[in-house]
Structure formats: structure tokens, C-alpha cells
N, C-alpha and C positions, 0 to 999 in steps of 0.2 A: 286520233289519227295522226300518223307520223308526218312530220314535215320533211319532204323529200330532199331538201338541201342540207339536212343535218347528217354529218358523217363523223365517226369517231375511229381512232386507231389505238390499239393496245400493243405496246412493244417497248423495246429498250430505248432509252432517251436518245442515244446517238442515231438510231434508225428513224425515229419519228420527228426529229428536229426540223427537217426540211418541210414536212407537211404542216407543222405548227406555223411555220412562216407563211404558208399559203392560207392559213385560216382554218385548218382542220383541227378539231378538238382532239388532243392527244393525251394518252395516259401511259405512264411507265410504272407499273406496279412493282413493289419490292418483294411481295409474297403471294402465295396462292390465295390466301384469304382476301388480301387487298384486290387481287385480280377479279375475284368473284363479286366483291362489293362494287367494283367499277362497272362490271358487266351488268349487274342488277340496276345500277343507276342509269346506264345507257338505255336499258329497256324502259325504265320508269320515265325518262326524259324524252321519250319518243324520237329517238334517232332512227333514220331510215337504213343506214349502213354502218357496220362495224367491222373493221379489218383487225384480225387477231394474229399476232406473230406466231410462227410455228412452235416456239418454246412454250406458249401458253395454251395451245390447242388441247393437249391431253388434260391439263389442269382444269380447263373449263368445259370438258366433254359433257357432263350432265346438264350444265346450264345451257350449252348450245343445243342439245337435244330438246330441251324444254322450249327454248326460243324458236326452234324449227317449226313448232306447231302454230306459230303466230305469223302474221303477214310481215310485220316489221319489228325489230330491225333484221335485215339480212346480215348474217354473220359469216364472214369469209376468212379463211386463213391465208397468210402470205409468208414467204421466206425471204432470206437475204443472201448475199454473197459470201458471208463469213464461213458457213459450213463447207462450201465448195473450195474456198481458199485454203482452209485447214487441211482438207483432203489432198489437194494438189501439193501442199507443202510436205505432208507426210510421204507421199509417193516420191517426190524428188529426193527427200532425205534418204529413203530406203534405196533408191537407185544409186545415190552417191556412196552409200555404205557398201553396196554390192560391188561397185566399180573401183573404189579406192580404199575400202576398208575403214573409212572415216566419214563423218558428216561435217568435217571442218570447212568444206567448201560452201555449204549451204547454211551453216550456223551463223546467226546474226550476232552483231556486237552485243556483248553482255549475256549471251545465252551460254550457260555452262551445263547444259543437259548432257 
């Protein structure tokens, strides 16, 4: 039976760092195979909850469906601000190009795109 105080998070190291500081077990896989092994270990070690970053949800789809038949762990997806930030940046860049003919007003230092 799962110990309900055990929680794991799978995601990029910069996203899960703060949770690690709070004592949550964090994992930052480098590949799909590693992510699958990590999730299998989480199931084996009786975690109650596992948060999976949106980048890994599709990779772990089959495993999540299999785990869904069990009581624990509960596997939930989460997202972060980066996708939204990138979208807003693209929109501002497009508006700047339409208004001025150039994106030089929104291009950061060192960006030669």
C-alpha cells in the first residue's frame, strides 16, 4: 500500500528545483527511456502522487494508462509558464514587424535572428 506522504515530480531540472528544496522527490529524465524507467520506479516504490510535466505526458501515455488502473500512484500532468512566454514573445515580434517593418525593437541583445 502507498504511503500517502510520498510525492514525485518529473520535469526539467530548472522547474523542479524548488520542489526538491521542499523535500519532494524530483526527477529530470534526459530521454524517453529514462522517463519510462523513472515512472516504473515510482510505481514500484509506492509513491502516492506523481506530477509529470507536459513535455513528458505523450511519451509516458501507455504507462499512465496502465497506472490508471491502480489506486496509486495518481499521475497528474502540469505545465509551466515557458510556453505562454514564448507565445507572447512571438506575438509581440509579429506586431512589431507589422508596425515598423522590423523586429529590432523587440530583439534581445545577441539575437541575430
